[in-house]
C-alpha positions in Angstrom: -36.6 9.6 -104.0 -37.8 7.9 -100.8 -41.6 7.8 -100.3 -42.8 8.4 -96.8 -45.6 5.9 -95.9 -48.0 6.2 -93.1 -48.2 3.4 -90.6 -50.7 0.8 -91.4 -53.9 1.2 -89.3 -53.8 -2.3 -88.3 -50.4 -1.8 -86.6 -51.8 1.2 -84.7 -54.7 -0.9 -83.4 -52.6 -4.0 -82.4 -51.8 -2.7 -78.9 -55.6 -2.3 -78.2 -56.4 -5.9 -79.3 -55.0 -7.8 -76.3 -56.6 -5.5 -73.5 -60.0 -5.5 -75.4 -59.9 -9.4 -75.7 -58.9 -9.5 -71.9 -61.8 -7.3 -70.9 -64.3 -9.1 -73.0 -63.3 -12.4 -71.6 -63.5 -11.2 -68.1 -67.0 -9.9 -68.8 -68.1 -13.1 -70.5 -66.8 -15.3 -67.7 -68.8 -13.2 -65.2 -66.6 -13.9 -62.3 -66.7 -10.6 -60.2 -63.6 -9.1 -58.7 -63.2 -9.8 -54.9 -64.5 -7.0 -52.7 -61.8 -6.7 -50.0 -62.2 -5.1 -46.6 -60.0 -2.1 -47.9 -62.4 -1.8 -50.9 -65.2 -0.9 -48.7 -63.3 2.2 -47.4 -62.5 3.3 -50.9 -66.1 2.8 -52.0 -67.4 4.6 -48.9 -65.1 7.5 -49.7 -66.3 7.6 -53.4 -70.0 7.6 -52.3 -69.2 10.4 -50.0 -67.6 12.3 -52.8 -70.9 11.8 -54.7 -72.8 13.5 -51.9 -73.9 10.6 -49.6 -73.6 11.0 -45.8 -71.1 8.8 -44.0 -73.6 6.2 -42.7 -75.4 5.9 -46.1 -72.1 5.7 -47.8 -71.0 3.0 -45.6 -74.2 1.0 -46.1 -73.8 1.3 -49.8 -70.1 0.1 -49.7 -71.1 -2.7 -47.3 -73.6 -4.1 -49.7 -71.2 -5.3 -52.4 -68.8 -6.6 -49.8 -71.4 -8.9 -48.1 -72.8 -9.9 -51.6 -69.4 -11.0 -52.5 -68.7 -12.8 -49.3 -72.1 -14.6 -49.7 -71.4 -15.6 -53.4 -67.9 -16.9 -52.6 -69.3 -19.0 -49.7 -72.0 -20.3 -52.0 -69.5 -21.4 -54.7 -67.5 -23.2 -52.0 -70.6 -24.9 -50.6 -71.6 -26.1 -54.1 -68.6 -28.3 -54.1 -69.7 -30.2 -51.0 -71.0 -33.8 -51.3 -74.4 -32.6 -50.2 -74.6 -28.9 -51.2 -77.2 -26.7 -49.7 -79.9 -24.9 -51.7 -77.8 -22.0 -53.3 -80.4 -19.2 -53.2 -81.4 -19.5 -49.4 -77.8 -20.3 -48.4 -76.5 -17.2 -50.3 -79.3 -15.0 -48.8 -78.6 -16.2 -45.2 -74.8 -15.5 -45.6 -75.5 -12.0 -47.0 -78.0 -11.2 -44.2 -75.5 -12.4 -41.6 -72.7 -10.3 -42.9 -74.9 -7.2 -43.0 -76.0 -7.8 -39.4 -72.4 -8.3 -38.3 -70.8 -5.3 -39.9 -73.9 -3.0 -40.3 -73.6 -1.2 -37.1 -70.0 -1.3 -36.6 -69.2 1.6 -39.0 -66.4 -0.4 -40.6 -65.6 -4.0 -41.4 -62.3 -3.9 -39.5 -62.1 -1.1 -37.0 -63.0 2.6 -36.6 -59.8 3.3 -34.7 -58.7 6.7 -36.1 -55.1 5.5 -36.4 -56.2 2.8 -38.7 -58.5 4.9 -40.7 -55.9 7.6 -41.2 -53.9 5.2 -43.4 -56.8 4.9 -45.9 -57.8 8.5 -45.6 -54.3 9.5 -47.0 -54.8 7.7 -50.3 -56.7 10.5 -51.8 -56.6 9.6 -55.6 -58.1 6.2 -55.7 -61.6 7.1 -54.4 -61.7 10.1 -56.7 -61.0 7.7 -59.8 -63.9 5.6 -58.6 -66.4 8.4 -58.6 -67.3 8.4 -62.4 -67.6 4.6 -62.5 -69.8 4.7 -59.3 -71.9 7.5 -60.6 -72.5 5.7 -63.9 -72.9 2.0 -62.8 -73.3 2.1 -59.0 -70.8 1.0 -56.5 -70.7 -2.8 -57.1 -70.4 -2.7 -61.0 -68.4 0.6 -60.8 -65.7 -1.2 -58.7 -65.5 -4.0 -61.3 -65.5 -1.8 -64.3 -62.7 0.4 -62.7 -60.6 -2.6 -62.1 -61.0 -3.8 -65.8 -60.2 -0.4 -67.2 -57.1 -0.2 -65.0 -55.8 -3.6 -66.0 -56.3 -2.7 -69.6 -54.5 0.6 -69.1 -51.6 -1.3 -67.6 -51.4 -3.5 -70.7 -51.3 -0.4 -73.0 -48.6 1.1 -70.9 -46.6 -2.1 -71.0 -46.7 -2.1 -74.7 -45.5 1.6 -74.8 -42.8 0.9 -72.3 -41.4 -2.2 -74.1 -41.4 -0.3 -77.4 -39.4 2.6 -75.9 -37.0 0.0 -74.5 -36.3 -1.3 -78.0 -38.6 -4.3 -78.2 -40.4 -5.0 -81.6 -44.1 -5.2 -82.0 -44.3 -9.0 -81.3 -42.3 -8.7 -78.2 -44.4 -5.8 -76.9 -47.6 -7.7 -77.6 -46.2 -10.7 -75.7 -45.4 -8.3 -72.8 -49.0 -7.3 -72.7 -50.0 -11.1 -72.4 -47.3 -11.7 -69.8 -48.5 -8.9 -67.6 -52.1 -9.7 -67.8 -51.5 -13.4 -67.1 -49.2 -12.8 -64.2 -50.3 -11.8 -60.7 -49.7 -8.3 -61.8 -52.7 -8.5 -64.0 -54.8 -10.3 -61.4 -54.2 -7.7 -58.8 -54.5 -4.7 -61.3 -58.2 -5.5 -61.7 -59.0 -5.8 -57.9 -60.8 -2.9 -56.3 -57.6 -1.9 -54.5 -54.8 0.6 -55.0 -52.4 -2.0 -56.6 -53.9 -1.3 -60.0 -53.2 2.4 -60.1 -49.8 1.9 -58.5 -49.0 -0.3 -61.3 -50.1 2.3 -63.8 -47.9 4.9 -62.2 -44.9 2.5 -62.1 -45.2 1.6 -65.7 -45.6 5.3 -66.7 -42.6 6.2 -64.7 -40.5 3.5 -66.2 -41.5 4.5 -69.7 -40.5 8.1 -69.0 -37.1 7.0 -67.5 -36.3 4.4 -70.3 -37.1 7.1 -72.9 -34.9 9.7 -71.2 -31.9 7.1 -70.8 -32.2 6.0 -74.4 -32.1 9.6 -75.6 -35.5 9.8 -77.1 -36.4 12.9 -79.0 -38.3 15.5 -76.8 -36.7 15.3 -73.3 -39.3 17.6 -71.7 -42.4 15.4 -72.3 -40.8 12.3 -71.0 -39.4 14.2 -68.1 -42.9 15.4 -67.3 -44.3 11.8 -67.8 -41.8 10.5 -65.1 -42.4 13.4 -62.6 -46.3 13.1 -63.2 -46.2 9.3 -62.7 -44.3 9.6 -59.4 -46.6 12.5 -58.2 -49.6 10.3 -59.1 -48.1 7.3 -57.1 -47.8 9.5 -54.2 -51.5 10.5 -54.3 -52.6 7.0 -54.6 -50.3 5.4 -52.0 -47.4 7.4 -50.6 -46.0 4.5 -48.8 -45.0 3.0 -52.3 -44.1 6.3 -53.8 -41.4 7.0 -51.4 -39.3 3.8 -51.8 -40.1 3.9 -55.6 -38.5 7.3 -56.0 -35.5 6.2 -54.0 -35.0 2.9 -55.8 -35.4 4.6 -59.3 -33.0 7.4 -58.4 -30.3 4.9 -57.2 -30.8 2.7 -60.3 -30.5 5.6 -62.8 -27.4 7.0 -61.0 -25.8 3.6 -61.3 -26.8 3.5 -65.0 -25.3 7.0 -65.6 -22.1 6.2 -63.9 -21.7 3.0 -65.9 -22.2 4.9 -69.0 -19.7 7.5 -68.0 -17.1 4.7 -67.3 -17.8 3.2 -70.8 -17.2 6.6 -72.4 -20.9 7.1 -73.5 -23.3 9.9 -73.1 -25.2 9.9 -69.8 -27.3 13.1 -69.8 -30.6 11.2 -70.1 -29.7 9.1 -67.1 -28.8 12.2 -65.0 -32.1 13.9 -66.0 -34.2 10.8 -64.9 -32.1 10.2 -61.8 -32.5 13.9 -60.8 -36.3 13.7 -61.3 -36.6 10.6 -59.2 -34.3 12.0 -56.5 -36.3 15.2 -56.3 -39.5 13.1 -56.1 -37.9 11.3 -53.1 -37.1 14.4 -51.3 -40.4 16.1 -52.1 -42.3 12.9 -51.0 -40.3 12.6 -47.7 -41.0 16.3 -47.0 -44.7 16.1 -47.8 -45.1 13.0 -45.5 -43.4 14.9 -42.6 -45.2 18.3 -43.3 -48.7 16.7 -43.6 -48.3 14.5 -40.6 -49.2 11.4 -42.6 -48.9 8.0 -40.9 -45.4 6.5 -40.8 -43.8 3.2 -40.0 -44.6 3.5 -36.4 -48.3 3.5 -37.1 -48.2 0.6 -39.5 -46.0 -1.5 -37.2 -48.4 -1.0 -34.2 -51.3 -1.8 -36.6 -49.6 -5.1 -37.5 -48.6 -6.2 -33.9 -51.8 -5.0 -32.2 -54.0 -6.6 -34.9 -55.5 -3.4 -36.1 -55.2 -1.8 -32.7 -57.3 -4.3 -30.9 -54.7 -4.6 -28.2 -52.4 -2.3 -26.3 -49.4 -0.8 -28.2 -46.2 -3.0 -28.1 -43.1 -1.4 -26.8 -40.6 -3.1 -29.2 -42.2 -3.1 -32.8 -38.9 -3.0 -34.7 -37.5 -6.0 -32.7 -40.7 -7.9 -33.3 -40.5 -6.9 -37.1 -37.0 -8.4 -37.3 -38.1 -11.6 -35.7 -41.2 -11.9 -38.0 -39.1 -11.1 -41.1 -36.6 -13.9 -40.1 -39.3 -16.4 -39.9 -41.1 -15.2 -43.0 -38.1 -15.2 -45.3 -36.9 -18.5 -44.1 -40.2 -20.0 -45.0 -40.3 -18.1 -48.3 -36.9 -19.4 -49.4 -37.9 -23.0 -48.5 -41.0 -22.6 -50.7 -39.0 -21.3 -53.6 -36.5 -24.1 -53.4 -39.4 -26.6 -53.4 -41.1 -24.9 -56.3 -38.7 -22.4 -57.9 -40.9 -21.3 -60.8 -40.8 -17.6 -59.8 -37.0 -17.6 -59.3 -36.4 -19.4 -62.7 -38.7 -17.1 -64.5 -37.1 -14.1 -62.8 -33.5 -15.1 -63.5 -34.4 -15.9 -67.1 -36.1 -12.5 -67.6 -33.2 -10.6 -66.0 -30.7 -12.5 -68.3 -32.7 -11.4 -71.4 -33.1 -7.8 -70.0 -29.4 -7.5 -69.4 -28.6 -8.6 -73.0 -31.3 -6.6 -74.8 -32.3 -3.6 -72.6 -29.9 -3.1 -69.7 -31.6 0.2 -68.7 -35.0 -1.4 -68.4 -33.5 -4.4 -66.6 -32.1 -1.9 -63.9 -35.4 -0.2 -63.6 -37.2 -3.6 -63.2 -34.7 -4.5 -60.5 -35.4 -1.3 -58.7 -39.2 -1.8 -58.8 -38.8 -5.5 -57.7 -36.9 -4.2 -54.8 -39.7 -1.9 -53.8 -42.0 -5.0 -53.7 -39.4 -6.7 -51.5 -39.3 -3.9 -49.1 -43.1 -3.8 -48.9 -43.2 -7.3 -47.8 -40.3 -6.8 -45.4 -42.3 -4.0 -43.8 -45.4 -6.3 -43.4 -44.1 -10.0 -43.5 -47.5 -11.5 -43.1 -48.2 -14.7 -45.1 -51.8 -13.6 -45.9 -50.7 -10.3 -47.6 -47.3 -11.1 -49.1 -48.7 -11.9 -52.6 -50.4 -8.5 -52.8 -47.7 -6.4 -51.2 -44.9 -8.1 -53.1 -46.7 -8.2 -56.6 -44.2 -5.6 -58.0 -41.5 -8.4 -57.8 -43.2 -9.9 -60.9 -42.4 -6.8 -63.0 -39.0 -8.2 -64.3 -40.8 -11.4 -65.4 -43.6 -9.7 -67.3 -41.3 -7.2 -69.0 -38.2 -9.4 -69.4 -39.6 -12.6 -70.9 -40.7 -11.0 -74.1 -36.9 -10.2 -74.8 -35.9 -13.9 -74.4 -36.2 -14.8 -78.2 -34.2 -11.8 -79.2 -31.5 -12.6 -76.5 -31.2 -16.1 -77.9 -30.9 -14.9 -81.5 -28.2 -12.4 -80.5 -26.1 -14.9 -78.6 -22.5 -14.4 -79.7 -20.8 -17.2 -81.5 -17.4 -17.9 -80.3 -14.8 -17.9 -83.2 -11.1 -18.9 -83.1 -8.9 -16.0 -84.1 -6.6 -16.6 -87.1 -2.9 -16.8 -86.3 -1.1 -13.8 -88.0 1.6 -14.6 -90.4 4.8 -12.6 -91.1 4.5 -10.4 -94.0 8.0 -10.5 -95.3 11.6 -11.7 -94.4 12.7 -11.7 -90.9 14.5 -8.5 -89.8 17.8 -8.6 -88.2 16.3 -7.1 -85.0 13.5 -9.6 -85.0 10.6 -7.0 -85.2 8.5 -9.0 -87.6 9.1 -12.3 -85.9 8.2 -10.7 -82.5 5.0 -9.3 -84.0 4.0 -12.6 -85.3 4.7 -14.3 -82.0 
């Protein structure tokens, strides 16, 4: 009689170990997350949700921004041959920042077209509220980023296990994700972290549906909820994400049908992603959310500092041509990213083709985000999803190497009896 055994507690706690160690190391090192100009708008919105007036909320959000700028300037100045006194230098830089931006109302511009882009990212400021209420804006921003990065690592573990990885490979995936640019951007006080949470959750639901996991409804709800959450965090990413996932899942379903396999899970997942695309596009139009025309004018007028340009799409084409020519040159000179990506995709193709297709779809979203804003200073952040195949594919490399097929020479069949007059046995032997 077979005895059922409960999973060992240490196995249940293993997925928590790496995120916990990561958070403790970040706290021990003490290097704060960078407070970006975009971060001040999210922090201001969070302070307003907590009841502060707009001017007071802006002042509260500007304080950690200027403190971070002064701290970074002091660290750079400390490397000079004759560094200045750190305390007065830092205080002077912080005061100058507060004077420069204090009365402006925003560190970039108060143009309503520019502000509308951030006002439509509803979910992120609300997730900041409990952290800001408990720790204040500065520490709340950092704690929020650390919790988000840890959550991404836990989701990566669950996704890899759903895709067929063993425990060691799933733990390696956690390390790969946190050590890659995905982990670095996930802990920044920006929307990239929550977008990655939604992407990983959506991929988890889709992979489970494709692989025929028990309980289709929970994983369908997980996929739908993740895509809806991504829309609330940043709809400009949710729209191409839904489209890319729907196309990848449809392609997977067609491949399964041609191979004579079952494809019901693929059709379910593709239908959910396709419905998400249609609903997202409809919501953008119905709510009048800023579209490509606004973001292009923002790019080519330098945050609406100049007059609108008459040919933004032609300018975008020229800028993309210049950017990608330079990008490919950099990759040819230092092909680390390309080598890692190709290795990871090879491993995914051998061990988890469904996850490989989804990773390619997500990487394509990162590519399109760069193509829509081909600016050298923002490419790393906008294209960070292009690292997802690396983080999720490299853990499969050992398994892919172990399962490499061995080429064998087929034995030559021999005739089983005397040759028949019509040569039937001889023909079979030949």
